[in-house]
DOTORBA-855054 format. One record per residue: y, x, z of N, C-alpha, C, O in turn. Coordinates in steps of 0.05 Angstrom, whole numbers. Layout:
<rs>
((Y X Z) (Y X Z) (Y X Z) (Y X Z));
...
</rs>
This chain:
<rs>
((-821 700 3673) (-810 682 3694) (-831 679 3716) (-854 674 3711));
((-822 682 3740) (-840 679 3763) (-849 650 3766) (-834 632 3760));
((-873 646 3776) (-884 620 3780) (-892 616 3809) (-903 635 3821));
((-887 593 3820) (-895 587 3847) (-920 570 3847) (-918 546 3839));
((-942 581 3855) (-967 566 3853) (-971 550 3878) (-987 557 3896));
((-956 528 3879) (-958 511 3903) (-957 482 3894) (-943 475 3875));
((-972 465 3907) (-972 436 3901) (-968 420 3927) (-978 428 3948));
((-954 398 3925) (-953 381 3948) (-957 352 3939) (-952 345 3916));
((-966 335 3957) (-972 307 3951) (-950 289 3959) (-937 293 3980));
((-945 269 3943) (-927 247 3950) (-944 223 3955) (-951 209 3936));
((-951 217 3980) (-971 198 3986) (-963 169 3979) (-980 154 3970));
((-938 162 3982) (-931 134 3978) (-935 125 3950) (-938 101 3945));
((-934 143 3930) (-938 136 3903) (-965 147 3892) (-972 141 3869));
((-979 162 3908) (-1004 174 3899) (-999 194 3877) (-1013 195 3857));
((-978 210 3880) (-970 229 3859) (-975 257 3869) (-975 263 3893));
((-978 276 3850) (-977 304 3856) (-958 317 3837) (-956 309 3814));
((-943 336 3847) (-923 350 3831) (-929 379 3830) (-932 391 3852));
((-932 391 3807) (-937 419 3805) (-911 434 3808) (-894 433 3790));
((-907 449 3829) (-883 464 3833) (-887 492 3821) (-906 506 3828));
((-871 499 3802) (-873 524 3788) (-876 520 3759) (-880 540 3744));
((-874 495 3749) (-874 491 3720) (-851 506 3707) (-853 517 3686));
((-828 506 3721) (-805 522 3714) (-795 536 3739) (-804 530 3761));
((-777 555 3735) (-766 569 3759) (-752 548 3776) (-737 532 3766));
((-757 549 3802) (-745 531 3820) (-718 541 3830) (-716 564 3840));
((-696 525 3827) (-671 534 3840) (-676 539 3869) (-690 523 3883));
((-663 559 3880) (-668 567 3908) (-662 544 3926) (-641 530 3924));
((-679 539 3946) (-675 518 3965) (-686 491 3957) (-684 472 3972));
((-698 489 3933) (-709 463 3924) (-740 462 3926) (-751 442 3920));
((-752 484 3933) (-781 486 3932) (-795 465 3949) (-817 456 3942));
((-783 457 3971) (-795 437 3988) (-785 408 3983) (-791 390 3998));
((-770 405 3961) (-760 378 3955) (-783 360 3947) (-802 368 3933));
((-782 335 3956) (-803 316 3953) (-793 292 3936) (-769 286 3936));
((-811 279 3922) (-802 256 3905) (-793 232 3922) (-776 217 3912));
((-803 229 3945) (-796 205 3961) (-783 212 3988) (-769 195 3999));
((-788 235 3998) (-777 243 4024) (-751 259 4020) (-751 280 4008));
((-729 247 4029) (-703 260 4024) (-699 284 4043) (-710 285 4064));
((-682 302 4034) (-674 325 4050) (-644 329 4047) (-632 316 4030));
((-633 346 4063) (-605 355 4060) (-606 381 4046) (-618 400 4054));
((-591 383 4023) (-589 408 4009) (-564 422 4017) (-542 413 4009));
((-565 443 4033) (-541 456 4045) (-523 467 4023) (-532 480 4004));
((-497 463 4027) (-477 475 4008) (-456 491 4023) (-438 502 4011));
((-458 492 4050) (-439 507 4066) (-421 490 4082) (-417 466 4076));
((-409 502 4102) (-390 487 4119) (-402 465 4135) (-388 446 4143));
((-428 467 4141) (-441 447 4157) (-448 421 4143) (-456 402 4155));
((-445 420 4116) (-452 396 4101) (-471 404 4079) (-476 427 4073));
((-483 383 4067) (-501 387 4044) (-502 363 4027) (-489 343 4033));
((-517 364 4006) (-521 341 3988) (-541 323 4001) (-564 331 4007));
((-534 298 4006) (-551 279 4020) (-571 266 4002) (-568 265 3978));
((-593 256 4014) (-613 241 3999) (-624 258 3976) (-631 246 3955));
((-626 284 3979) (-634 302 3958) (-664 300 3953) (-680 301 3972));
((-673 296 3928) (-701 294 3921) (-706 308 3894) (-688 310 3877));
((-731 317 3891) (-739 327 3865) (-748 303 3848) (-759 284 3858));
((-744 305 3822) (-754 286 3802) (-774 300 3784) (-797 292 3782));
((-764 320 3770) (-781 337 3753) (-777 366 3762) (-755 377 3758));
((-797 378 3774) (-794 404 3787) (-782 425 3769) (-791 429 3746));
((-761 439 3778) (-748 459 3762) (-730 449 3741) (-717 464 3727));
((-728 422 3738) (-713 410 3716) (-693 390 3726) (-669 392 3719));
((-702 370 3741) (-684 347 3748) (-687 341 3777) (-709 338 3788));
((-663 338 3790) (-661 331 3819) (-641 309 3822) (-623 306 3805));
((-643 293 3843) (-625 271 3847) (-616 270 3876) (-628 282 3894));
((-594 255 3881) (-585 252 3908) (-557 239 3909) (-548 225 3891));
((-543 245 3931) (-517 233 3936) (-495 255 3937) (-498 277 3926));
((-474 248 3951) (-452 268 3955) (-455 282 3981) (-478 283 3992));
((-434 294 3992) (-436 312 4015) (-437 296 4041) (-424 275 4045));
((-453 307 4060) (-455 295 4086) (-468 314 4105) (-477 336 4097));
((-469 308 4131) (-480 326 4152) (-510 324 4156) (-522 342 4167));
((-523 302 4147) (-551 298 4151) (-564 286 4126) (-550 273 4110));
((-590 289 4123) (-603 280 4099) (-599 251 4093) (-593 243 4071));
((-602 234 4114) (-601 205 4110) (-574 192 4113) (-571 168 4113));
((-553 209 4116) (-526 198 4119) (-513 194 4092) (-514 212 4075));
((-501 171 4088) (-488 166 4062) (-463 182 4060) (-447 183 4078));
((-460 195 4037) (-436 211 4032) (-412 194 4024) (-415 170 4020));
((-389 207 4021) (-365 193 4013) (-367 183 3984) (-382 194 3968));
((-351 163 3978) (-352 151 3951) (-333 167 3933) (-310 158 3927));
((-342 190 3924) (-325 208 3908) (-344 227 3893) (-367 229 3899));
((-333 241 3873) (-349 262 3860) (-354 286 3879) (-343 286 3902));
((-371 304 3871) (-377 328 3887) (-352 345 3889) (-335 347 3871));
((-350 359 3912) (-329 378 3917) (-336 405 3905) (-359 410 3899));
((-316 422 3902) (-320 448 3889) (-341 465 3903) (-357 479 3890));
((-342 464 3930) (-362 481 3943) (-390 473 3937) (-408 489 3936));
((-395 447 3932) (-421 438 3924) (-428 447 3896) (-451 455 3891));
((-409 445 3878) (-414 454 3850) (-419 484 3850) (-437 493 3835));
((-404 499 3866) (-409 528 3867) (-437 534 3878) (-451 552 3868));
((-445 519 3899) (-471 524 3911) (-493 518 3891) (-513 533 3889));
((-491 496 3876) (-511 490 3856) (-512 511 3834) (-533 519 3825));
((-488 520 3825) (-487 540 3805) (-501 566 3813) (-516 578 3798));
((-496 574 3838) (-506 600 3848) (-537 601 3850) (-548 622 3848));
((-549 577 3853) (-579 578 3855) (-593 571 3829) (-617 570 3828));
((-577 567 3807) (-590 564 3781) (-587 537 3767) (-597 534 3745));
((-573 518 3779) (-567 493 3765) (-547 498 3743) (-528 514 3746));
((-552 485 3720) (-533 488 3697) (-518 462 3691) (-499 463 3676));
((-528 439 3701) (-515 414 3696) (-514 397 3722) (-532 398 3738));
((-492 383 3725) (-490 363 3746) (-478 338 3734) (-459 340 3718));
((-488 315 3741) (-479 290 3729) (-471 270 3751) (-487 265 3770));
((-448 259 3749) (-438 238 3767) (-440 211 3753) (-432 209 3730));
((-452 192 3767) (-460 167 3754) (-439 145 3754) (-443 124 3743));
((-416 150 3768) (-395 130 3770) (-369 140 3760) (-364 165 3759));
((-351 122 3754) (-324 130 3745) (-305 135 3769) (-286 150 3766));
((-311 122 3792) (-293 123 3815) (-286 152 3823) (-304 168 3828));
((-260 158 3823) (-251 184 3832) (-254 207 3812) (-247 230 3817));
((-264 200 3788) (-269 221 3768) (-243 232 3756) (-226 216 3748));
((-241 258 3755) (-217 271 3745) (-221 288 3720) (-203 301 3710));
((-246 287 3709) (-251 301 3685) (-273 322 3688) (-279 331 3710));
((-284 330 3665) (-306 349 3665) (-297 376 3677) (-275 385 3673));
((-315 388 3693) (-310 414 3705) (-331 434 3695) (-355 428 3694));
((-321 457 3689) (-339 480 3682) (-337 501 3703) (-315 513 3707));
((-358 506 3717) (-359 524 3740) (-374 549 3733) (-395 548 3721));
((-362 572 3739) (-375 598 3734) (-381 611 3761) (-366 608 3780));
((-404 624 3762) (-412 639 3785) (-427 664 3776) (-431 667 3752));
((-435 681 3794) (-448 706 3786) (-473 701 3769) (-493 691 3779));
((-471 707 3744) (-494 705 3726) (-502 677 3717) (-523 674 3705));
((-485 658 3722) (-492 630 3715) (-467 614 3710) (-445 622 3718));
((-470 591 3698) (-448 571 3695) (-459 543 3698) (-483 539 3692));
((-443 525 3706) (-451 497 3710) (-430 479 3699) (-406 483 3702));
((-439 458 3685) (-421 438 3674) (-425 412 3690) (-447 402 3693));
((-403 401 3699) (-403 376 3715) (-390 354 3699) (-366 356 3692));
((-405 333 3693) (-395 312 3675) (-400 284 3688) (-417 281 3705));
((-384 265 3679) (-388 237 3687) (-402 223 3664) (-394 225 3641));
((-424 209 3670) (-438 192 3651) (-445 166 3666) (-461 167 3685));
((-435 144 3657) (-440 118 3670) (-469 111 3669) (-481 110 3647));
((-481 106 3692) (-510 104 3694) (-522 80 3678) (-544 82 3669));
((-507 58 3676) (-518 34 3663) (-508 30 3635) (-509 8 3624));
((-499 52 3622) (-490 51 3594) (-510 67 3578) (-514 91 3582));
((-523 54 3558) (-545 67 3544) (-535 91 3528) (-549 111 3527));
((-511 89 3516) (-501 112 3501) (-496 136 3520) (-502 159 3513));
((-486 131 3544) (-481 152 3563) (-508 163 3573) (-510 187 3577));
((-527 146 3577) (-554 155 3586) (-566 174 3565) (-579 194 3572));
((-562 167 3540) (-572 184 3518) (-560 212 3520) (-573 232 3515));
((-534 213 3526) (-521 239 3528) (-532 256 3551) (-535 280 3548));
((-539 243 3573) (-552 256 3595) (-579 267 3586) (-586 290 3592));
((-594 251 3571) (-620 260 3563) (-619 283 3542) (-637 299 3542));
((-598 284 3526) (-595 306 3508) (-593 332 3524) (-605 352 3517));
((-577 332 3545) (-574 355 3563) (-600 362 3576) (-608 385 3578));
((-614 341 3585) (-639 346 3599) (-660 357 3580) (-676 374 3588));
((-660 348 3555) (-679 358 3535) (-674 388 3531) (-694 403 3528));
((-649 396 3530) (-643 425 3527) (-655 441 3550) (-666 463 3546));
((-652 430 3574) (-662 444 3598) (-692 447 3596) (-704 468 3602));
((-706 425 3588) (-735 426 3586) (-745 445 3565) (-762 462 3570));
((-733 443 3541) (-744 458 3519) (-735 487 3518) (-748 504 3507));
((-712 493 3531) (-702 520 3532) (-710 535 3557) (-704 558 3561));
((-723 520 3576) (-733 532 3600) (-710 546 3615) (-714 569 3624));
((-687 533 3617) (-664 546 3629) (-648 526 3645) (-641 504 3635));
((-641 533 3670) (-624 516 3686) (-639 492 3697) (-663 489 3695));
((-623 474 3710) (-634 449 3721) (-610 430 3724) (-587 439 3722));
((-616 405 3727) (-595 384 3728) (-597 370 3755) (-618 364 3765));
((-573 366 3767) (-571 349 3791) (-555 324 3783) (-532 326 3775));
((-568 300 3785) (-555 275 3779) (-550 260 3805) (-569 258 3822));
((-526 250 3809) (-520 238 3835) (-502 214 3832) (-487 210 3813));
((-505 197 3853) (-486 175 3857) (-474 179 3884) (-470 202 3892));
((-469 159 3900) (-458 163 3927) (-480 166 3947) (-478 183 3965));
((-500 150 3945) (-521 149 3966) (-548 159 3956) (-567 160 3972));
((-550 166 3931) (-575 177 3921) (-597 156 3917) (-621 163 3916));
((-589 131 3914) (-609 110 3911) (-609 96 3884) (-627 101 3867));
((-590 79 3879) (-591 62 3856) (-585 76 3829) (-602 77 3812));
((-561 86 3827) (-552 97 3801) (-567 123 3794) (-577 126 3772));
((-568 141 3813) (-583 166 3808) (-613 160 3804) (-627 173 3789));
((-623 139 3819) (-650 131 3816) (-656 119 3788) (-677 124 3777));
((-637 104 3778) (-640 92 3751) (-642 114 3730) (-660 114 3713));
((-623 133 3731) (-624 155 3711) (-650 170 3714) (-662 177 3693));
((-658 176 3738) (-683 191 3742) (-707 177 3733) (-725 188 3720));
((-709 151 3740) (-733 135 3732) (-735 133 3701) (-757 135 3690));
((-712 128 3688) (-713 125 3659) (-718 153 3646) (-730 154 3624));
((-710 174 3658) (-716 201 3648) (-746 205 3649) (-758 217 3630));
((-759 197 3670) (-788 199 3671) (-802 183 3649) (-821 192 3636));
((-791 158 3645) (-803 142 3623) (-797 154 3596) (-814 153 3578));
((-774 167 3592) (-767 179 3567) (-784 203 3560) (-795 206 3538));
((-787 221 3579) (-799 247 3574) (-828 250 3583) (-842 268 3574));
((-837 233 3601) (-863 238 3614) (-884 217 3608) (-902 213 3624));
((-881 203 3585) (-901 183 3578) (-929 194 3576) (-948 181 3584));
((-932 218 3566) (-959 230 3563) (-970 238 3590) (-994 245 3592));
((-954 239 3611) (-963 245 3638) (-966 220 3655) (-969 221 3679));
((-967 197 3642) (-972 172 3656) (-948 155 3664) (-950 135 3678));
((-924 164 3655) (-899 151 3664) (-890 130 3643) (-871 136 3628));
((-903 108 3642) (-892 86 3625) (-870 72 3642) (-865 80 3665));
((-857 53 3630) (-834 40 3643) (-842 26 3669) (-827 25 3688));
((-866 15 3669) (-876 1 3693) (-878 21 3717) (-869 15 3739));
((-890 44 3711) (-892 64 3732) (-865 74 3741) (-860 79 3764));
((-847 77 3721) (-820 86 3728) (-806 66 3746) (-791 74 3764));
((-810 40 3741) (-798 19 3758) (-810 21 3787) (-795 16 3806));
((-836 26 3789) (-848 30 3816) (-835 53 3830) (-830 52 3854));
((-830 74 3815) (-817 98 3827) (-788 90 3836) (-780 98 3858));
((-773 76 3820) (-746 67 3827) (-747 51 3853) (-730 55 3871));
((-766 33 3856) (-769 17 3880) (-776 34 3904) (-768 27 3927));
((-791 56 3900) (-805 69 3923) (-786 81 3943) (-794 84 3966));
((-762 88 3936) (-744 101 3956) (-720 83 3964) (-702 92 3977));
((-721 57 3956) (-700 39 3962) (-710 17 3982) (-730 5 3976));
((-696 14 4004) (-704 -8 4023) (-706 -35 4009) (-689 -41 3992));
((-726 -51 4015) (-730 -76 4001) (-705 -94 4000) (-701 -108 3980));
((-688 -94 4021) (-665 -113 4021) (-644 -105 4001) (-627 -122 3995));
((-644 -80 3991) (-625 -73 3971) (-639 -63 3945) (-627 -48 3929));
((-663 -73 3941) (-678 -66 3917) (-672 -88 3896) (-686 -108 3893));
((-650 -84 3882) (-639 -105 3865) (-658 -111 3841) (-665 -93 3826));
((-665 -137 3837) (-683 -144 3815) (-673 -137 3788) (-688 -129 3770));
((-646 -139 3784) (-635 -134 3757) (-640 -104 3749) (-649 -99 3727));
((-635 -86 3767) (-639 -58 3761) (-668 -51 3758) (-676 -35 3741));
((-685 -63 3776) (-714 -59 3773) (-723 -67 3745) (-738 -53 3732));
((-714 -91 3736) (-722 -101 3710) (-712 -83 3687) (-725 -80 3667));
((-688 -72 3691) (-677 -54 3670) (-694 -29 3667) (-698 -20 3645));
((-704 -19 3689) (-723 4 3687) (-749 -5 3675) (-760 8 3658));
((-760 -27 3685) (-786 -37 3676) (-787 -43 3647) (-808 -41 3634));
((-764 -50 3636) (-762 -58 3608) (-748 -36 3591) (-740 -41 3568));
((-745 -12 3602) (-732 10 3588) (-746 16 3562) (-771 19 3562));
((-731 18 3541) (-742 26 3514) (-734 55 3509) (-711 62 3509));
((-754 71 3505) (-750 100 3500) (-733 104 3475) (-735 89 3456));
((-717 125 3476) (-703 134 3452) (-723 148 3434) (-739 164 3443));
((-721 141 3408) (-741 152 3389) (-729 175 3373) (-743 186 3355));
((-704 183 3378) (-692 205 3364) (-709 230 3366) (-718 237 3388));
((-713 244 3344) (-730 268 3345) (-720 289 3365) (-736 303 3377));
((-693 290 3368) (-682 310 3387) (-686 303 3416) (-678 318 3434));
((-698 280 3421) (-703 271 3449) (-733 270 3455) (-741 256 3474));
((-749 283 3439) (-778 283 3443) (-786 311 3453) (-775 331 3445));
((-806 312 3471) (-817 337 3479) (-847 338 3474) (-860 318 3471));
((-857 362 3473) (-886 365 3467) (-903 358 3491) (-893 357 3514));
((-928 354 3486) (-947 349 3508) (-948 373 3527) (-950 370 3551));
((-946 397 3515) (-946 421 3532) (-922 422 3550) (-924 429 3574));
((-898 414 3540) (-874 414 3557) (-877 392 3579) (-869 396 3602));
((-888 369 3571) (-891 348 3591) (-910 357 3613) (-906 350 3636));
((-931 371 3606) (-950 381 3626) (-936 400 3645) (-943 401 3669));
((-917 416 3635) (-903 435 3652) (-885 422 3672) (-883 430 3695));
((-870 401 3663) (-848 391 3679) (-851 364 3692) (-836 357 3710));
((-871 349 3684) (-873 321 3694) (-891 319 3718) (-912 332 3720));
((-883 302 3737) (-901 295 3760) (-926 281 3749) (-925 268 3729));
((-948 285 3763) (-973 274 3753) (-984 254 3773) (-983 257 3797));
((-996 233 3762) (-1009 213 3779) (-1037 222 3785) (-1051 232 3768));
((-1045 219 3811) (-1072 225 3819) (-1092 204 3808) (-1116 206 3813));
</rs>
């Protein structure tokens, strides 16, 4: 597997992310943990508020829009977005809300497939199911996951922050650090204390099938400077 020997700094959190721990889906190489971008999917639109969480493994954001910082519609992803993610190597996409959901979709494209599922962001059992899928991606070194809500802030941020706490403890991501990360991309006026506290008090799943090795954590987790 080819590796991209490039590093970039995320100054607001004092983090560095090793890009190249896993193969990067095309077009994600410049994704930043705190600076959002538009991930193009065609037709003049893209996935808004797009950010990397775990390079080559986990990405977060919103739905479709014309610019990075524009809030997308309150609905699941459209087929063109799923096809675009599939074609560049994503294997999983997760929608964090029930609104507009019509059922699991399985998308096929040249040489790849993607499963699109709904998992309610604030339900612990649903969160565990997301983490099972993420664990497979990490340990099998295959595919990547895009988790999204409407605006790429609260719900996708919660899943992403708790994923860091679950899998990246050996890389410095305890629940307190994860809560700081959740706060870091949300404007103070909508930085809800309840959700912050839920991240800060997140209890890791201890199931053996949800643990990764120190070596895997070193490959996929952002590192604190």
